All heavy atoms as a GROMACS GRO file, in nm:
protein
  586
    1MET      N    1   7.221  10.420   6.048
    1MET     CA    2   7.166  10.282   6.076
    1MET      C    3   7.270  10.182   6.033
    1MET      O    4   7.318  10.191   5.921
    1MET     CB    5   7.034  10.260   6.000
    1MET     CG    6   6.987  10.126   5.998
    1MET     SD    7   6.825  10.101   5.922
    1MET     CE    8   6.863  10.117   5.748
    2ILE      N    9   7.300  10.081   6.118
    2ILE     CA   10   7.398   9.978   6.085
    2ILE      C   11   7.327   9.872   6.000
    2ILE      O   12   7.221   9.832   6.028
    2ILE     CB   13   7.451   9.917   6.219
    2ILE    CG1   14   7.542  10.009   6.288
    2ILE    CG2   15   7.527   9.789   6.178
    2ILE    CD1   16   7.601   9.956   6.415
    3ILE      N   17   7.393   9.838   5.894
    3ILE     CA   18   7.345   9.728   5.802
    3ILE      C   19   7.429   9.608   5.830
    3ILE      O   20   7.546   9.609   5.825
    3ILE     CB   21   7.372   9.769   5.656
    3ILE    CG1   22   7.298   9.899   5.618
    3ILE    CG2   23   7.327   9.657   5.560
    3ILE    CD1   24   7.335   9.959   5.484
    4PRO      N   25   7.363   9.494   5.868
    4PRO     CA   26   7.436   9.376   5.898
    4PRO      C   27   7.507   9.324   5.771
    4PRO      O   28   7.445   9.303   5.665
    4PRO     CB   29   7.328   9.274   5.935
    4PRO     CG   30   7.214   9.365   5.988
    4PRO     CD   31   7.221   9.482   5.897
    5TRP      N   32   7.645   9.319   5.774
    5TRP     CA   33   7.716   9.279   5.651
    5TRP      C   34   7.684   9.139   5.602
    5TRP      O   35   7.680   9.107   5.486
    5TRP     CB   36   7.872   9.295   5.673
    5TRP     CG   37   7.921   9.202   5.784
    5TRP    CD1   38   7.930   9.230   5.911
    5TRP    CD2   39   7.960   9.070   5.757
    5TRP    NE1   40   7.983   9.119   5.976
    5TRP    CE2   41   7.999   9.019   5.885
    5TRP    CE3   42   7.969   8.984   5.651
    5TRP    CZ2   43   8.046   8.888   5.903
    5TRP    CZ3   44   8.015   8.852   5.669
    5TRP    CH2   45   8.057   8.812   5.798
    6GLN      N   46   7.631   9.055   5.698
    6GLN     CA   47   7.594   8.917   5.663
    6GLN      C   48   7.474   8.915   5.569
    6GLN      O   49   7.453   8.811   5.498
    6GLN     CB   50   7.568   8.839   5.782
    6GLN     CG   51   7.681   8.830   5.885
    6GLN     CD   52   7.672   8.938   5.990
    6GLN    OE1   53   7.618   9.048   5.966
    6GLN    NE2   54   7.726   8.913   6.108
    7GLN      N   55   7.393   9.020   5.568
    7GLN     CA   56   7.269   9.025   5.484
    7GLN      C   57   7.292   9.083   5.345
    7GLN      O   58   7.207   9.090   5.265
    7GLN     CB   59   7.164   9.099   5.556
    7GLN     CG   60   7.121   9.033   5.685
    7GLN     CD   61   7.011   9.110   5.760
    7GLN    OE1   62   6.959   9.204   5.710
    7GLN    NE2   63   6.983   9.062   5.877
    8ILE      N   64   7.418   9.118   5.314
    8ILE     CA   65   7.453   9.174   5.186
    8ILE      C   66   7.500   9.067   5.096
    8ILE      O   67   7.581   8.979   5.135
    8ILE     CB   68   7.563   9.287   5.199
    8ILE    CG1   69   7.519   9.391   5.302
    8ILE    CG2   70   7.596   9.349   5.063
    8ILE    CD1   71   7.418   9.485   5.258
    9ASP      N   72   7.463   9.065   4.968
    9ASP     CA   73   7.510   8.970   4.870
    9ASP      C   74   7.663   8.982   4.874
    9ASP      O   75   7.714   9.097   4.867
    9ASP     CB   76   7.453   9.009   4.734
    9ASP     CG   77   7.511   8.927   4.629
    9ASP    OD1   78   7.471   8.799   4.610
    9ASP    OD2   79   7.600   8.969   4.551
   10PRO      N   80   7.737   8.863   4.874
   10PRO     CA   81   7.881   8.869   4.878
   10PRO      C   82   7.946   8.958   4.764
   10PRO      O   83   8.048   9.028   4.797
   10PRO     CB   84   7.917   8.724   4.863
   10PRO     CG   85   7.804   8.640   4.918
   10PRO     CD   86   7.688   8.726   4.878
   11GLU      N   87   7.900   8.953   4.647
   11GLU     CA   88   7.954   9.035   4.540
   11GLU      C   89   7.933   9.178   4.567
   11GLU      O   90   8.013   9.266   4.544
   11GLU     CB   91   7.894   8.999   4.402
   11GLU     CG   92   7.957   9.067   4.290
   11GLU     CD   93   7.908   9.017   4.149
   11GLU    OE1   94   7.846   8.911   4.143
   11GLU    OE2   95   7.929   9.100   4.058
   12THR      N   96   7.810   9.217   4.618
   12THR     CA   97   7.779   9.352   4.647
   12THR      C   98   7.867   9.408   4.766
   12THR      O   99   7.921   9.518   4.762
   12THR     CB  100   7.635   9.372   4.692
   12THR    OG1  101   7.554   9.326   4.574
   12THR    CG2  102   7.598   9.505   4.724
   13LEU      N  103   7.890   9.312   4.863
   13LEU     CA  104   7.973   9.350   4.979
   13LEU      C  105   8.114   9.377   4.927
   13LEU      O  106   8.183   9.475   4.964
   13LEU     CB  107   7.972   9.240   5.081
   13LEU     CG  108   8.059   9.265   5.201
   13LEU    CD1  109   8.015   9.386   5.284
   13LEU    CD2  110   8.057   9.140   5.295
   14ASP      N  111   8.172   9.293   4.841
   14ASP     CA  112   8.306   9.312   4.784
   14ASP      C  113   8.308   9.446   4.714
   14ASP      O  114   8.412   9.524   4.724
   14ASP     CB  115   8.342   9.195   4.698
   14ASP     CG  116   8.380   9.070   4.770
   14ASP    OD1  117   8.400   9.078   4.892
   14ASP    OD2  118   8.381   8.959   4.705
   15ASN      N  119   8.207   9.480   4.639
   15ASN     CA  120   8.208   9.606   4.567
   15ASN      C  121   8.210   9.726   4.650
   15ASN      O  122   8.274   9.831   4.635
   15ASN     CB  123   8.087   9.609   4.469
   15ASN     CG  124   8.110   9.520   4.351
   15ASN    OD1  125   8.217   9.484   4.318
   15ASN    ND2  126   7.997   9.472   4.291
   16LEU      N  127   8.125   9.715   4.764
   16LEU     CA  128   8.119   9.826   4.866
   16LEU      C  129   8.250   9.849   4.929
   16LEU      O  130   8.300   9.956   4.950
   16LEU     CB  131   8.018   9.798   4.968
   16LEU     CG  132   7.867   9.807   4.929
   16LEU    CD1  133   7.777   9.749   5.037
   16LEU    CD2  134   7.834   9.956   4.903
   17ILE      N  135   8.313   9.730   4.965
   17ILE     CA  136   8.446   9.740   5.036
   17ILE      C  137   8.553   9.795   4.940
   17ILE      O  138   8.629   9.880   4.978
   17ILE     CB  139   8.487   9.604   5.090
   17ILE    CG1  140   8.394   9.561   5.206
   17ILE    CG2  141   8.632   9.608   5.142
   17ILE    CD1  142   8.409   9.412   5.246
   18GLU      N  143   8.551   9.749   4.818
   18GLU     CA  144   8.647   9.797   4.718
   18GLU      C  145   8.626   9.948   4.693
   18GLU      O  146   8.733  10.023   4.692
   18GLU     CB  147   8.629   9.725   4.585
   18GLU     CG  148   8.738   9.753   4.487
   18GLU     CD  149   8.730   9.670   4.362
   18GLU    OE1  150   8.720   9.543   4.376
   18GLU    OE2  151   8.735   9.721   4.255
   19SER      N  152   8.510   9.994   4.682
   19SER     CA  153   8.484  10.139   4.662
   19SER      C  154   8.534  10.212   4.784
   19SER      O  155   8.597  10.324   4.773
   19SER     CB  156   8.335  10.161   4.646
   19SER     OG  157   8.303  10.293   4.638
   20PHE      N  158   8.511  10.163   4.907
   20PHE     CA  159   8.553  10.230   5.025
   20PHE      C  160   8.707  10.237   5.034
   20PHE      O  161   8.764  10.343   5.058
   20PHE     CB  162   8.505  10.150   5.150
   20PHE     CG  163   8.561  10.192   5.273
   20PHE    CD1  164   8.530  10.305   5.343
   20PHE    CD2  165   8.659  10.115   5.338
   20PHE    CE1  166   8.584  10.345   5.462
   20PHE    CE2  167   8.718  10.150   5.458
   20PHE     CZ  168   8.679  10.269   5.521
   21VAL      N  169   8.773  10.125   4.996
   21VAL     CA  170   8.924  10.125   4.996
   21VAL      C  171   8.978  10.226   4.899
   21VAL      O  172   9.075  10.290   4.932
   21VAL     CB  173   8.970   9.983   4.976
   21VAL    CG1  174   9.115   9.978   4.948
   21VAL    CG2  175   8.942   9.886   5.097
   22LEU      N  176   8.926  10.228   4.780
   22LEU     CA  177   8.972  10.314   4.679
   22LEU      C  178   8.958  10.465   4.710
   22LEU      O  179   9.037  10.547   4.677
   22LEU     CB  180   8.901  10.284   4.541
   22LEU     CG  181   8.944  10.148   4.483
   22LEU    CD1  182   8.867  10.118   4.356
   22LEU    CD2  183   9.097  10.146   4.444
   23ARG      N  184   8.857  10.499   4.784
   23ARG     CA  185   8.837  10.636   4.813
   23ARG      C  186   8.906  10.682   4.942
   23ARG      O  187   8.924  10.801   4.965
   23ARG     CB  188   8.690  10.678   4.823
   23ARG     CG  189   8.618  10.630   4.943
   23ARG     CD  190   8.475  10.686   4.953
   23ARG     NE  191   8.406  10.640   5.064
   23ARG     CZ  192   8.310  10.545   5.062
   23ARG    NH1  193   8.266  10.487   4.951
   23ARG    NH2  194   8.260  10.505   5.174
   24GLU      N  195   8.944  10.588   5.022
   24GLU     CA  196   9.016  10.624   5.159
   24GLU      C  197   9.152  10.680   5.143
   24GLU      O  198   9.193  10.778   5.216
   24GLU     CB  199   9.021  10.498   5.247
   24GLU     CG  200   8.899  10.469   5.311
   24GLU     CD  201   8.841  10.583   5.396
   24GLU    OE1  202   8.902  10.619   5.503
   24GLU    OE2  203   8.742  10.636   5.361
   25GLY      N  204   9.232  10.635   5.044
   25GLY     CA  205   9.363  10.691   5.028
   25GLY      C  206   9.456  10.675   5.147
   25GLY      O  207   9.542  10.753   5.179
   26THR      N  208   9.435  10.566   5.226
   26THR     CA  209   9.513  10.546   5.343
   26THR      C  210   9.660  10.510   5.311
   26THR      O  211   9.691  10.442   5.221
   26THR     CB  212   9.454  10.417   5.421
   26THR    OG1  213   9.320  10.452   5.445
   26THR    CG2  214   9.522  10.394   5.547
   27ASP      N  215   9.748  10.564   5.390
   27ASP     CA  216   9.889  10.537   5.372
   27ASP      C  217   9.925  10.412   5.456
   27ASP      O  218   9.902  10.408   5.577
   27ASP     CB  219   9.976  10.656   5.418
   27ASP     CG  220  10.122  10.629   5.412
   27ASP    OD1  221  10.162  10.538   5.345
   27ASP    OD2  222  10.194  10.716   5.468
   28TYR      N  223   9.979  10.308   5.393
   28TYR     CA  224  10.008  10.190   5.454
   28TYR      C  225  10.163  10.175   5.484
   28TYR      O  226  10.211  10.066   5.509
   28TYR     CB  227   9.969  10.065   5.368
   28TYR     CG  228   9.829  10.046   5.370
   28TYR    CD1  229   9.741  10.118   5.281
   28TYR    CD2  230   9.755   9.967   5.469
   28TYR    CE1  231   9.606  10.099   5.286
   28TYR    CE2  232   9.627   9.945   5.469
   28TYR     CZ  233   9.540  10.016   5.378
   28TYR     OH  234   9.413  10.001   5.384
   29GLY      N  235  10.225  10.286   5.486
   29GLY     CA  236  10.372  10.294   5.524
   29GLY      C  237  10.458  10.249   5.406
   29GLY      O  238  10.420  10.266   5.286
   30GLU      N  239  10.575  10.202   5.436
   30GLU     CA  240  10.674  10.163   5.333
   30GLU      C  241  10.629  10.040   5.251
   30GLU      O  242  10.672  10.022   5.142
   30GLU     CB  243  10.806  10.132   5.398
   30GLU     CG  244  10.872  10.260   5.450
   30GLU     CD  245  11.015  10.225   5.514
   30GLU    OE1  246  11.070  10.127   5.468
   30GLU    OE2  247  11.060  10.298   5.600
   31GLN      N  248  10.548   9.956   5.312
   31GLN     CA  249  10.505   9.830   5.251
   31GLN      C  250  10.378   9.856   5.183
   31GLN      O  251  10.266   9.871   5.250
   31GLN     CB  252  10.492   9.716   5.343
   31GLN     CG  253  10.481   9.591   5.289
   31GLN     CD  254  10.485   9.469   5.388
   31GLN    OE1  255  10.447   9.493   5.508
   31GLN    NE2  256  10.538   9.362   5.354
   32GLU      N  257  10.373   9.866   5.050
   32GLU     CA  258  10.247   9.879   4.971
   32GLU      C  259  10.169   9.751   4.974
   32GLU      O  260  10.218   9.649   4.974
   32GLU     CB  261  10.282   9.916   4.825
   32GLU     CG  262  10.162   9.960   4.744
   32GLU     CD  263  10.088  10.084   4.804
   32GLU    OE1  264  10.151  10.175   4.862
   32GLU    OE2  265   9.964  10.097   4.795
   33ARG      N  266  10.028   9.770   4.986
   33ARG     CA  267   9.938   9.661   4.998
   33ARG      C  268   9.852   9.660   4.870
   33ARG      O  269   9.816   9.763   4.817
   33ARG     CB  270   9.859   9.663   5.123
   33ARG     CG  271   9.940   9.658   5.251
   33ARG     CD  272   9.873   9.652   5.374
   33ARG     NE  273   9.766   9.561   5.381
   33ARG     CZ  274   9.784   9.428   5.418
   33ARG    NH1  275   9.905   9.379   5.436
   33ARG    NH2  276   9.683   9.351   5.425
   34SER      N  277   9.826   9.539   4.815
   34SER     CA  278   9.741   9.531   4.698
   34SER      C  279   9.596   9.565   4.733
   34SER      O  280   9.553   9.561   4.850
   34SER     CB  281   9.749   9.389   4.636
   34SER     OG  282   9.686   9.296   4.719
   35LEU      N  283   9.514   9.592   4.633
   35LEU     CA  284   9.377   9.615   4.653
   35LEU      C  285   9.308   9.495   4.722
   35LEU      O  286   9.230   9.506   4.815
   35LEU     CB  287   9.302   9.650   4.524
   35LEU     CG  288   9.155   9.680   4.528
   35LEU    CD1  289   9.121   9.786   4.617
   35LEU    CD2  290   9.096   9.694   4.386
   36ALA      N  291   9.343   9.380   4.670
   36ALA     CA  292   9.291   9.255   4.732
   36ALA      C  293   9.323   9.238   4.883
   36ALA      O  294   9.240   9.200   4.967
   36ALA     CB  295   9.329   9.130   4.656
   37GLN      N  296   9.439   9.277   4.916
   37GLN     CA  297   9.486   9.272   5.060
   37GLN      C  298   9.397   9.370   5.143
   37GLN      O  299   9.360   9.342   5.251
   37GLN     CB  300   9.629   9.295   5.075
   37GLN     CG  301   9.724   9.185   5.021
   37GLN     CD  302   9.863   9.219   5.012
   37GLN    OE1  303   9.901   9.338   4.975
   37GLN    NE2  304   9.953   9.133   5.056
   38LYS      N  305   9.385   9.493   5.086
   38LYS     CA  306   9.312   9.594   5.161
   38LYS      C  307   9.165   9.556   5.179
   38LYS      O  308   9.108   9.573   5.288
   38LYS     CB  309   9.324   9.725   5.087
   38LYS     CG  310   9.463   9.795   5.085
   38LYS     CD  311   9.467   9.915   4.995
   38LYS     CE  312   9.604   9.961   4.975
   38LYS     NZ  313   9.613  10.082   4.892
   39VAL      N  314   9.109   9.501   5.074
   39VAL     CA  315   8.968   9.451   5.083
   39VAL      C  316   8.949   9.342   5.181
   39VAL      O  317   8.859   9.346   5.262
   39VAL     CB  318   8.915   9.401   4.945
   39VAL    CG1  319   8.782   9.325   4.946
   39VAL    CG2  320   8.901   9.518   4.848
   40ALA      N  321   9.049   9.246   5.183
   40ALA     CA  322   9.054   9.143   5.283
   40ALA      C  323   9.066   9.198   5.429
   40ALA      O  324   8.991   9.143   5.522
   40ALA     CB  325   9.164   9.043   5.260
   41ASP      N  326   9.144   9.297   5.448
   41ASP     CA  327   9.156   9.359   5.575
   41ASP      C  328   9.028   9.422   5.632
   41ASP      O  329   8.989   9.397   5.741
   41ASP     CB  330   9.262   9.473   5.576
   41ASP     CG  331   9.411   9.422   5.558
   41ASP    OD1  332   9.431   9.301   5.582
   41ASP    OD2  333   9.498   9.500   5.522
   42VAL      N  334   8.953   9.491   5.534
   42VAL     CA  335   8.824   9.552   5.566
   42VAL      C  336   8.723   9.442   5.603
   42VAL      O  337   8.647   9.449   5.700
   42VAL     CB  338   8.782   9.648   5.471
   42VAL    CG1  339   8.640   9.705   5.506
   42VAL    CG2  340   8.877   9.773   5.451
   43LYS      N  341   8.723   9.340   5.521
   43LYS     CA  342   8.622   9.235   5.543
   43LYS      C  343   8.646   9.162   5.678
   43LYS      O  344   8.557   9.132   5.751
   43LYS     CB  345   8.632   9.133   5.426
   43LYS     CG  346   8.519   9.033   5.423
   43LYS     CD  347   8.528   8.932   5.308
   43LYS     CE  348   8.498   9.004   5.181
   43LYS     NZ  349   8.483   8.906   5.067
   44ARG      N  350   8.776   9.147   5.704
   44ARG     CA  351   8.812   9.085   5.835
   44ARG      C  352   8.766   9.177   5.957
   44ARG      O  353   8.707   9.133   6.055
   44ARG     CB  354   8.963   9.068   5.850
   44ARG     CG  355   9.012   9.011   5.987
   44ARG     CD  356   9.165   9.000   5.998
   44ARG     NE  357   9.239   9.111   5.940
   44ARG     CZ  358   9.247   9.235   5.999
   44ARG    NH1  359   9.194   9.254   6.112
   44ARG    NH2  360   9.319   9.332   5.945
   45GLN      N  361   8.784   9.306   5.942
   45GLN     CA  362   8.733   9.403   6.047
   45GLN      C  363   8.580   9.397   6.066
   45GLN      O  364   8.529   9.408   6.174
   45GLN     CB  365   8.780   9.548   6.007
   45GLN     CG  366   8.933   9.565   6.023
   45GLN     CD  367   8.978   9.694   5.972
   45GLN    OE1  368   8.890   9.791   5.950
   45GLN    NE2  369   9.100   9.712   5.953
   46LEU      N  370   8.507   9.386   5.948
   46LEU     CA  371   8.363   9.373   5.955
   46LEU      C  372   8.327   9.238   6.028
   46LEU      O  373   8.241   9.238   6.116
   46LEU     CB  374   8.302   9.368   5.817
   46LEU     CG  375   8.299   9.507   5.743
   46LEU    CD1  376   8.262   9.485   5.597
   46LEU    CD2  377   8.199   9.599   5.810
   47LYS      N  378   8.392   9.131   5.993
   47LYS     CA  379   8.362   9.004   6.057
   47LYS      C  380   8.394   9.004   6.208
   47LYS      O  381   8.319   8.942   6.286
   47LYS     CB  382   8.434   8.889   5.987
   47LYS     CG  383   8.392   8.856   5.852
   47LYS     CD  384   8.473   8.747   5.782
   47LYS     CE  385   8.417   8.718   5.644
   47LYS     NZ  386   8.486   8.616   5.574
   48GLN      N  387   8.495   9.068   6.250
   48GLN     CA  388   8.538   9.080   6.391
   48GLN      C  389   8.448   9.178   6.464
   48GLN      O  390   8.460   9.184   6.585
   48GLN     CB  391   8.681   9.114   6.402
   48GLN     CG  392   8.776   8.998   6.353
   48GLN     CD  393   8.924   9.044   6.362
   48GLN    OE1  394   8.962   9.165   6.356
   48GLN    NE2  395   9.011   8.949   6.345
   49GLY      N  396   8.377   9.259   6.392
   49GLY     CA  397   8.292   9.360   6.458
   49GLY      C  398   8.365   9.492   6.493
   49GLY      O  399   8.314   9.582   6.558
   50ASP      N  400   8.484   9.505   6.436
   50ASP     CA  401   8.565   9.628   6.461
   50ASP      C  402   8.517   9.735   6.366
   50ASP      O  403   8.536   9.864   6.399
   50ASP     CB  404   8.713   9.603   6.435
   50ASP     CG  405   8.766   9.502   6.539
   50ASP    OD1  406   8.717   9.500   6.659
   50ASP    OD2  407   8.864   9.430   6.496
   51ALA      N  408   8.455   9.705   6.255
   51ALA     CA  409   8.400   9.803   6.156
   51ALA      C  410   8.261   9.767   6.133
   51ALA      O  411   8.218   9.653   6.148
   51ALA     CB  412   8.480   9.796   6.030
   52VAL      N  413   8.180   9.859   6.091
   52VAL     CA  414   8.039   9.848   6.062
   52VAL      C  415   7.999   9.911   5.927
   52VAL      O  416   8.068  10.011   5.887
   52VAL     CB  417   7.946   9.899   6.168
   52VAL    CG1  418   7.962   9.816   6.296
   52VAL    CG2  419   7.976  10.046   6.198
   53LEU      N  420   7.900   9.854   5.855
   53LEU     CA  421   7.843   9.915   5.740
   53LEU      C  422   7.735  10.009   5.788
   53LEU      O  423   7.646   9.963   5.867
   53LEU     CB  424   7.778   9.818   5.655
   53LEU     CG  425   7.864   9.741   5.554
   53LEU    CD1  426   7.789   9.627   5.484
   53LEU    CD2  427   7.930   9.827   5.455
   54VAL      N  428   7.730  10.134   5.746
   54VAL     CA  429   7.639  10.226   5.793
   54VAL      C  430   7.563  10.291   5.675
   54VAL      O  431   7.626  10.341   5.580
   54VAL     CB  432   7.708  10.342   5.873
   54VAL    CG1  433   7.613  10.443   5.920
   54VAL    CG2  434   7.785  10.279   5.990
   55TRP      N  435   7.432  10.300   5.685
   55TRP     CA  436   7.345  10.364   5.591
   55TRP      C  437   7.313  10.506   5.643
   55TRP      O  438   7.267  10.523   5.757
   55TRP     CB  439   7.215  10.286   5.561
   55TRP     CG  440   7.116  10.364   5.488
   55TRP    CD1  441   7.000  10.419   5.542
   55TRP    CD2  442   7.115  10.397   5.349
   55TRP    NE1  443   6.925  10.481   5.441
   55TRP    CE2  444   7.000  10.475   5.321
   55TRP    CE3  445   7.202  10.373   5.245
   55TRP    CZ2  446   6.969  10.520   5.198
   55TRP    CZ3  447   7.172  10.425   5.124
   55TRP    CH2  448   7.057  10.494   5.093
   56SER      N  449   7.336  10.604   5.561
   56SER     CA  450   7.305  10.747   5.600
   56SER      C  451   7.179  10.777   5.530
   56SER      O  452   7.181  10.796   5.402
   56SER     CB  453   7.421  10.837   5.558
   56SER     OG  454   7.374  10.976   5.574
   57GLU      N  455   7.075  10.803   5.599
   57GLU     CA  456   6.940  10.836   5.535
   57GLU      C  457   6.963  10.980   5.480
   57GLU      O  458   6.899  11.014   5.376
   57GLU     CB  459   6.824  10.830   5.637
   57GLU     CG  460   6.796  10.691   5.679
   57GLU     CD  461   6.678  10.680   5.772
   57GLU    OE1  462   6.585  10.768   5.763
   57GLU    OE2  463   6.686  10.590   5.856
   58LEU      N  464   7.027  11.071   5.550
   58LEU     CA  465   7.052  11.206   5.510
   58LEU      C  466   7.115  11.214   5.371
   58LEU      O  467   7.068  11.282   5.281
   58LEU     CB  468   7.134  11.282   5.606
   58LEU     CG  469   7.166  11.431   5.580
   58LEU    CD1  470   7.042  11.506   5.561
   58LEU    CD2  471   7.255  11.494   5.681
   59HIS      N  472   7.222  11.138   5.355
   59HIS     CA  473   7.299  11.137   5.230
   59HIS      C  474   7.268  11.030   5.133
   59HIS      O  475   7.315  11.023   5.022
   59HIS     CB  476   7.450  11.132   5.268
   59HIS     CG  477   7.495  11.244   5.352
   59HIS    ND1  478   7.526  11.232   5.479
   59HIS    CD2  479   7.521  11.381   5.318
   59HIS    CE1  480   7.557  11.352   5.535
   59HIS    NE2  481   7.554  11.445   5.430
   60GLU      N  482   7.186  10.933   5.177
   60GLU     CA  483   7.148  10.809   5.100
   60GLU      C  484   7.275  10.742   5.049
   60GLU      O  485   7.279  10.715   4.929
   60GLU     CB  486   7.061  10.851   4.991
   60GLU     CG  487   6.924  10.908   5.039
   60GLU     CD  488   6.819  10.932   4.935
   60GLU    OE1  489   6.851  10.924   4.810
   60GLU    OE2  490   6.704  10.957   4.968
   61THR      N  491   7.368  10.721   5.145
   61THR     CA  492   7.487  10.650   5.107
   61THR      C  493   7.521  10.542   5.209
   61THR      O  494   7.474  10.546   5.322
   61THR     CB  495   7.611  10.750   5.099
   61THR    OG1  496   7.616  10.806   5.231
   61THR    CG2  497   7.590  10.857   4.995
   62VAL      N  498   7.606  10.450   5.169
   62VAL     CA  499   7.662  10.345   5.255
   62VAL      C  500   7.803  10.377   5.275
   62VAL      O  501   7.875  10.407   5.185
   62VAL     CB  502   7.644  10.202   5.196
   62VAL    CG1  503   7.717  10.099   5.281
   62VAL    CG2  504   7.497  10.171   5.171
   63ASN      N  505   7.848  10.366   5.407
   63ASN     CA  506   7.988  10.392   5.442
   63ASN      C  507   8.032  10.276   5.531
   63ASN      O  508   7.952  10.206   5.598
   63ASN     CB  509   8.004  10.523   5.512
   63ASN     CG  510   8.148  10.573   5.515
   63ASN    OD1  511   8.234  10.519   5.450
   63ASN    ND2  512   8.169  10.671   5.588
   64ILE      N  513   8.166  10.265   5.550
   64ILE     CA  514   8.224  10.169   5.640
   64ILE      C  515   8.300  10.254   5.738
   64ILE      O  516   8.380  10.339   5.704
   64ILE     CB  517   8.323  10.073   5.569
   64ILE    CG1  518   8.235   9.984   5.472
   64ILE    CG2  519   8.382   9.977   5.684
   64ILE    CD1  520   8.318   9.899   5.376
   65MET      N  521   8.281  10.227   5.865
   65MET     CA  522   8.348  10.303   5.966
   65MET      C  523   8.380  10.218   6.088
   65MET      O  524   8.318  10.114   6.112
   65MET     CB  525   8.268  10.429   6.012
   65MET     CG  526   8.129  10.391   6.081
   65MET     SD  527   8.030  10.535   6.130
   65MET     CE  528   8.089  10.660   6.034
   66PRO      N  529   8.482  10.264   6.168
   66PRO     CA  530   8.506  10.190   6.290
   66PRO      C  531   8.385  10.192   6.380
   66PRO      O  532   8.320  10.289   6.386
   66PRO     CB  533   8.622  10.270   6.352
   66PRO     CG  534   8.687  10.342   6.241
   66PRO     CD  535   8.572  10.372   6.147
   67ARG      N  536   8.355  10.078   6.448
   67ARG     CA  537   8.238  10.068   6.536
   67ARG      C  538   8.246  10.181   6.642
   67ARG      O  539   8.141  10.238   6.677
   67ARG     CB  540   8.235   9.931   6.603
   67ARG     CG  541   8.113   9.920   6.700
   67ARG     CD  542   8.096   9.779   6.751
   67ARG     NE  543   8.062   9.682   6.646
   67ARG     CZ  544   7.938   9.664   6.608
   67ARG    NH1  545   7.842   9.738   6.647
   67ARG    NH2  546   7.905   9.576   6.515
   68THR      N  547   8.367  10.208   6.692
   68THR     CA  548   8.384  10.310   6.797
   68THR      C  549   8.338  10.452   6.750
   68THR      O  550   8.317  10.537   6.835
   68THR     CB  551   8.523  10.311   6.851
   68THR    OG1  552   8.618  10.343   6.746
   68THR    CG2  553   8.564  10.179   6.919
   69GLN      N  554   8.340  10.483   6.620
   69GLN     CA  555   8.307  10.610   6.574
   69GLN      C  556   8.158  10.620   6.536
   69GLN      O  557   8.108  10.735   6.509
   69GLN     CB  558   8.388  10.643   6.443
   69GLN     CG  559   8.536  10.674   6.475
   69GLN     CD  560   8.614  10.717   6.349
   69GLN    OE1  561   8.550  10.726   6.244
   69GLN    NE2  562   8.738  10.736   6.362
   70PHE      N  563   8.082  10.511   6.538
   70PHE     CA  564   7.942  10.510   6.490
   70PHE      C  565   7.858  10.576   6.616
   70PHE      O  566   7.866  10.525   6.723
   70PHE     CB  567   7.892  10.375   6.457
   70PHE     CG  568   7.749  10.370   6.425
   70PHE    CD1  569   7.698  10.430   6.314
   70PHE    CD2  570   7.654  10.317   6.511
   70PHE    CE1  571   7.568  10.431   6.280
   70PHE    CE2  572   7.522  10.310   6.484
   70PHE     CZ  573   7.478  10.370   6.365
   71LYS      N  574   7.794  10.676   6.583
   71LYS     CA  575   7.701  10.742   6.681
   71LYS      C  576   7.563  10.736   6.631
   71LYS      O  577   7.508  10.823   6.568
   71LYS     CB  578   7.745  10.886   6.694
   71LYS     CG  579   7.886  10.921   6.717
   71LYS     CD  580   7.924  10.898   6.857
   71LYS     CE  581   8.058  10.953   6.886
   71LYS     NZ  582   8.157  10.862   6.926
   72GLY      N  583   7.498  10.614   6.647
   72GLY     CA  584   7.361  10.592   6.592
   72GLY      C  585   7.270  10.598   6.696
   72GLY      O  586   7.171  10.616   6.726
   0.00000   0.00000   0.00000
């Protein structure tokens, strides 16, 4: 189930995004990006609709994923 990011408390949203960024372990190439930059990138993707917040009833977890990968 998609959770509208606009309905999440801003501090909670930042914490969710930060947790997501820290567990992803994405390689950003030669140019290292700060945690704040990575969080801002994910927030921008949510605002643009390229990424979505997803609640998994099975796992009782929230995840962030590309909209194109969501099979709800």
